[in-house]
C-alpha positions as CSV (number, residue, x, y, z in Angstrom):
1,M,-21.3,-69.6,18.2
2,A,-19.5,-69.1,14.8
3,R,-17.8,-65.8,14.0
4,E,-19.1,-63.2,11.4
5,R,-17.7,-63.4,8.4
6,V,-15.0,-60.2,6.9
7,P,-15.5,-60.4,3.4
8,T,-11.8,-59.8,1.3
9,G,-13.1,-58.2,-1.6
10,I,-11.3,-60.5,-3.9
11,E,-13.7,-61.8,-6.9
12,G,-14.4,-65.4,-6.2
13,L,-12.1,-66.0,-2.8
14,D,-15.1,-65.0,-0.4
15,R,-16.9,-67.7,-2.0
16,L,-14.4,-70.3,-1.3
17,L,-14.3,-68.8,2.3
18,Q,-18.1,-69.6,3.3
19,G,-18.0,-65.4,3.1
20,G,-14.7,-64.1,3.8
21,F,-12.2,-64.3,7.0
22,P,-13.6,-65.3,10.4
23,Q,-13.8,-61.7,12.5
24,G,-11.0,-60.9,14.7
25,K,-8.1,-63.1,14.1
26,S,-4.9,-63.0,12.0
27,Y,-4.4,-64.2,8.7
28,L,-1.5,-64.9,6.4
29,L,-0.9,-64.3,2.7
30,A,2.3,-66.0,1.8
31,G,4.2,-66.0,-1.5
32,L,7.1,-64.7,-3.5
33,P,7.7,-61.7,-5.1
34,G,5.5,-60.8,-8.4
35,T,2.5,-62.7,-7.0
36,G,0.4,-59.6,-6.0
37,K,0.3,-59.9,-2.3
38,T,0.1,-56.1,-1.9
39,T,-2.3,-55.7,-4.1
40,F,-4.3,-58.5,-2.2
41,A,-3.5,-56.4,0.9
42,A,-4.7,-53.3,-0.4
43,Q,-8.0,-55.2,-1.9
44,F,-8.7,-56.4,1.4
45,I,-8.9,-52.5,3.1
46,Q,-10.3,-51.1,0.2
47,E,-13.3,-53.8,0.9
48,G,-13.4,-52.6,4.5
49,L,-13.6,-49.2,3.6
50,K,-16.5,-49.7,1.3
51,R,-18.5,-51.3,4.2
52,G,-17.4,-48.5,6.4
53,E,-14.7,-50.3,8.2
54,N,-11.6,-48.0,8.6
55,G,-8.2,-49.7,7.9
56,I,-4.5,-49.2,9.2
57,F,-1.9,-50.6,6.5
58,I,1.6,-51.2,7.8
59,S,4.1,-50.9,4.7
60,I,7.6,-52.4,5.6
61,D,9.2,-52.8,2.5
62,E,7.9,-49.8,0.4
63,K,7.0,-46.1,1.6
64,P,3.3,-46.5,2.0
65,S,3.5,-43.2,-1.0
66,H,4.6,-45.6,-3.5
67,M,2.1,-48.1,-2.3
68,V,-0.4,-45.5,-2.8
69,E,0.6,-44.7,-6.4
70,D,1.1,-48.5,-7.3
71,I,-2.4,-48.8,-6.4
72,E,-3.6,-45.6,-8.1
73,S,-2.4,-47.4,-11.4
74,L,-4.8,-50.3,-10.7
75,G,-7.7,-47.8,-10.6
76,W,-8.4,-47.3,-6.8
77,D,-8.1,-44.3,-4.4
78,L,-6.5,-44.6,-1.3
79,R,-5.9,-40.9,-0.8
80,T,-9.3,-39.6,0.0
81,P,-10.1,-42.1,2.9
82,A,-6.3,-41.2,4.1
83,D,-7.4,-37.6,4.1
84,E,-10.5,-38.5,5.8
85,G,-9.0,-40.1,8.5
86,R,-10.8,-43.5,7.4
87,L,-7.2,-45.3,6.3
88,T,-3.9,-44.8,8.4
89,L,-1.0,-45.5,6.6
90,L,2.1,-46.2,8.8
91,D,6.1,-46.1,7.8
92,V,8.1,-48.0,10.0
93,S,11.2,-47.6,8.7
94,P,12.5,-45.1,11.3
95,Y,11.4,-47.4,13.9
96,F,13.6,-49.8,12.6
97,N,16.8,-47.2,12.4
98,W,16.4,-46.6,16.1
99,V,16.3,-50.2,16.7
100,R,19.6,-51.0,14.7
101,Y,21.6,-48.3,16.8
102,A,19.8,-47.9,19.8
103,K,18.5,-51.3,20.5
104,G,21.1,-53.8,19.1
105,N,18.7,-55.0,16.4
106,A,16.3,-56.5,19.0
107,V,12.5,-54.9,18.0
108,D,10.0,-55.5,20.8
109,A,7.0,-57.0,20.2
110,N,5.2,-55.1,23.0
111,E,6.4,-52.0,21.9
112,V,5.1,-52.7,18.4
113,L,1.7,-53.9,19.9
114,Q,1.3,-50.6,22.2
115,D,2.0,-48.4,19.4
116,L,-0.5,-50.2,17.1
117,A,-3.1,-50.4,19.9
118,K,-2.8,-46.5,20.1
119,Q,-3.8,-46.0,15.7
120,V,-6.5,-48.4,16.1
121,R,-8.1,-46.6,19.0
122,R,-7.5,-43.4,17.2
123,I,-9.8,-44.4,13.9
124,N,-11.3,-47.3,15.7
125,A,-10.1,-49.5,12.8
126,K,-11.4,-53.0,12.0
127,R,-8.7,-54.0,9.6
128,V,-4.9,-54.3,9.8
129,V,-2.3,-55.2,7.5
130,I,1.2,-55.4,8.2
131,D,3.1,-55.6,4.5
132,P,5.2,-58.1,5.1
133,V,5.8,-59.6,8.4
134,V,9.1,-60.9,7.5
135,P,11.3,-57.5,8.8
136,L,9.8,-57.8,12.2
137,V,11.6,-61.3,12.7
138,L,14.5,-61.0,10.7
139,H,16.8,-60.0,13.9
140,R,16.3,-63.2,15.8
141,D,19.0,-65.7,15.3
142,R,17.5,-68.8,17.0
143,L,14.2,-70.9,16.0
144,Y,13.0,-70.5,19.6
145,D,13.2,-66.6,19.6
146,V,11.7,-66.0,16.2
147,Q,8.7,-68.8,17.2
148,E,8.2,-66.6,20.6
149,Y,8.4,-63.3,19.0
150,I,5.7,-64.1,16.1
151,R,3.5,-65.8,18.9
152,K,3.6,-62.6,21.0
153,L,2.7,-60.5,18.0
154,I,-0.1,-62.2,16.6
155,F,-1.9,-63.3,19.8
156,G,-1.4,-59.8,21.3
157,I,-3.2,-58.3,17.9
158,D,-6.2,-61.3,18.0
159,D,-6.6,-60.7,22.0
160,N,-6.5,-57.1,22.4
161,L,-7.0,-55.2,19.6
162,G,-10.2,-56.5,18.2
163,V,-9.5,-56.2,14.4
164,T,-9.2,-58.7,11.7
165,T,-5.3,-58.9,10.7
166,L,-3.8,-59.7,7.1
167,V,0.0,-60.4,7.3
168,T,1.7,-60.8,4.4
169,S,5.5,-62.8,4.2
170,H,7.8,-64.0,2.0
171,P,10.4,-67.0,2.5
172,G,12.7,-66.3,5.3
173,P,15.5,-68.2,6.4
174,W,13.4,-69.8,9.5
175,S,11.4,-71.9,6.7
176,F,11.1,-75.6,7.2
177,G,12.6,-78.0,4.8
178,S,11.5,-76.3,1.5
179,S,11.2,-72.4,1.2
180,E,7.7,-72.5,1.6
181,I,6.5,-72.9,5.3
182,G,7.7,-70.5,7.7
183,I,7.3,-70.4,11.5
184,E,4.2,-67.6,11.3
185,E,1.9,-70.1,9.5
186,Y,1.4,-72.0,12.8
187,M,0.6,-69.0,14.8
188,V,-2.3,-67.1,12.6
189,S,-6.1,-68.8,12.1
190,G,-5.8,-68.8,8.1
191,V,-2.9,-68.9,5.6
192,I,-3.3,-68.6,1.6
193,G,-0.6,-69.3,-0.4
194,V,0.2,-67.7,-3.9
195,R,2.8,-68.5,-6.1
196,L,3.8,-68.3,-10.1
197,H,3.2,-71.3,-12.0
198,K,4.1,-72.3,-15.5
199,L,1.5,-73.8,-18.0
200,P,2.5,-76.1,-20.7
201,G,3.7,-73.9,-23.7
202,G,5.8,-71.8,-21.4
203,R,2.9,-69.1,-20.4
204,H,3.3,-68.3,-16.7
205,V,0.1,-67.6,-14.5
206,R,-0.3,-66.6,-11.1
207,A,-2.0,-69.8,-8.3
208,M,-3.7,-69.2,-5.2
209,F,-4.0,-72.1,-2.7
210,I,-6.1,-72.1,1.2
211,R,-3.8,-73.8,2.9
212,K,-5.2,-73.6,6.1
213,M,-8.2,-71.6,7.7
214,R,-9.5,-72.3,10.7
215,G,-13.4,-72.9,11.5
216,T,-13.9,-73.0,7.4
217,A,-14.0,-76.0,5.3
218,T,-12.4,-75.4,2.0
219,D,-11.6,-77.6,-0.7
220,L,-8.1,-78.4,-1.3
221,V,-8.0,-77.5,-4.6
222,E,-5.4,-75.0,-6.3
223,Y,-6.9,-72.2,-8.4
224,S,-5.6,-69.6,-11.0
225,Y,-6.1,-66.1,-10.9
226,D,-5.5,-62.7,-12.6
227,I,-4.9,-59.3,-11.6
228,V,-7.4,-56.9,-13.7
229,N,-7.1,-53.6,-13.6
230,G,-9.9,-51.7,-11.9
231,R,-10.9,-55.0,-10.1
232,G,-7.8,-56.1,-8.4
233,I,-7.1,-59.8,-8.1
234,V,-10.1,-62.2,-10.1
235,I,-9.9,-66.2,-9.5
236,R,-10.4,-67.7,-12.7
237,E,-11.0,-71.6,-12.2
238,P,-9.0,-74.5,-10.6
239,L,-5.6,-74.7,-12.0
240,Y,-6.1,-78.1,-13.6
241,E,-8.6,-76.6,-16.0
242,T,-6.2,-73.9,-16.8
243,E,-3.4,-76.6,-17.5
244,A,-5.9,-78.5,-19.4
245,R,-6.8,-75.8,-21.5
246,A,-3.0,-74.5,-22.0
247,Q,-2.2,-78.1,-23.1
248,E,-5.2,-78.4,-25.7
249,A,-4.1,-74.9,-26.9
250,V,-0.3,-76.2,-27.6
251,E,-1.6,-79.7,-29.2
252,S,-4.0,-77.8,-31.3
253,G,-1.3,-74.8,-32.0
254,N,-4.0,-72.4,-32.3
255,G,-2.6,-70.0,-29.4
256,A,-5.2,-69.3,-27.5
257,F,-3.2,-68.7,-24.6
258,A,-0.1,-67.2,-26.2
259,G,1.0,-63.8,-24.5
260,G,-2.1,-62.6,-22.1
261,A,-4.9,-63.5,-20.5
262,F,-6.9,-66.5,-21.3
263,A,-9.3,-66.5,-24.2
264,G,-12.2,-64.5,-24.2
265,S,-11.4,-62.9,-20.6
266,A,-10.2,-59.5,-19.4
267,S,-6.5,-59.0,-19.9
268,T,-4.4,-59.0,-16.8
269,R,-2.4,-56.0,-15.4
270,E,0.0,-55.9,-12.7
271,A,0.6,-52.4,-10.6
272,S,4.0,-51.2,-11.6
273,I,6.3,-51.5,-8.8
274,G,9.1,-48.7,-8.0
275,G,9.9,-45.3,-9.6
276,D,9.5,-41.6,-8.3
277,S,6.8,-40.8,-6.3
278,S,5.3,-37.0,-6.3
279,I,3.4,-38.1,-2.9
280,A,4.8,-36.4,0.4
281,Q,6.7,-38.8,2.2
282,S,6.0,-40.1,5.7
283,T,5.6,-37.2,8.8
284,W,8.6,-39.3,10.3
285,N,11.9,-37.6,11.2
286,S,14.5,-39.6,11.1
287,S,17.4,-37.2,10.2
288,S,18.1,-37.5,13.7
289,L,18.3,-41.8,13.6
290,S,21.6,-41.6,11.4
291,S,23.8,-42.3,14.6
292,P,23.3,-44.1,18.3
293,A,23.9,-40.8,19.5
294,A,21.0,-39.4,18.2
295,S,18.8,-36.1,19.3
296,T,21.1,-34.9,22.1
297,G,24.0,-36.6,21.0
298,V,24.2,-38.5,24.3
299,G,22.9,-42.1,25.0
300,T,20.0,-43.6,23.9
301,P,17.5,-41.9,22.1
302,P,13.6,-42.4,22.8
303,P,12.0,-44.7,20.6
304,P,9.9,-43.1,17.8
305,T,6.1,-43.8,17.7
306,L,4.0,-45.3,14.8
307,T,3.0,-41.8,12.9
308,P,0.4,-41.7,10.5
309,M,1.5,-40.4,6.9
310,S,-0.3,-37.4,5.2
311,L,-1.1,-37.5,1.7
312,P,-2.0,-34.3,-0.2
313,T,-4.6,-34.3,-2.8
314,D,-3.2,-34.1,-6.5
315,K,-3.3,-30.5,-7.7
């Protein structure tokens, strides 16, 4: 029997996916910085919240408070659902500190799954984001160890948590041949690749390609997309059509593609990254993790558990 579909909330993508991701599996969004991976992930969570589906956002490379602030610049509100207990924001940096000093740099997939399962049950979450998954496997030196770790993590989530999961990734040292294909792509049920593409005339656009989607008939066409204020990621058209119009603009000299969005389309805008945040930081207490002799000063400290952040409302 066909699985129910989980809409992504990405304009134009759900049509290509026949309604969205097949429910209860893990999916990978892979690409280099600047392609809107975190925006995509936040949009996926936002769509679930609109549909009454609670969510968990695990931020690894960026403070969750900073991510919330960046997403607000696109016109979305993640503070309110976090305050209402419908969205859990998790900062795992203290866990990595503990791993670095107490466990010889070895992240245990089973411990991650156990903590994540507690958070899923706590709010009855239906959607989970891990942004990105790369730091969870960087400590593995051998290709076999990387593959086994990702297999345990992805299969453990799919088999035990009952959620639809989106993980983001960028090229890592275990990528095969080119820098585009990583081991994690073989473990998930679907892969969407995003990249920056240079058009005739020198302008860059973002492009998206559904590389793999189990249980879904997809076309092998790359699509251009924008990041639009208030709407997030919006798929525009097949990339070859964008290239053809850009070439026409160059040859005619009419400048239709100069310095902005497609002629006649909404202006594009990407969320700002970095900067100071006025949002309260994570409830993690990481001050005791600055040395191997944390807490008691003797032996190995206990591991921190995944703890939700609290985001105060704006004054």
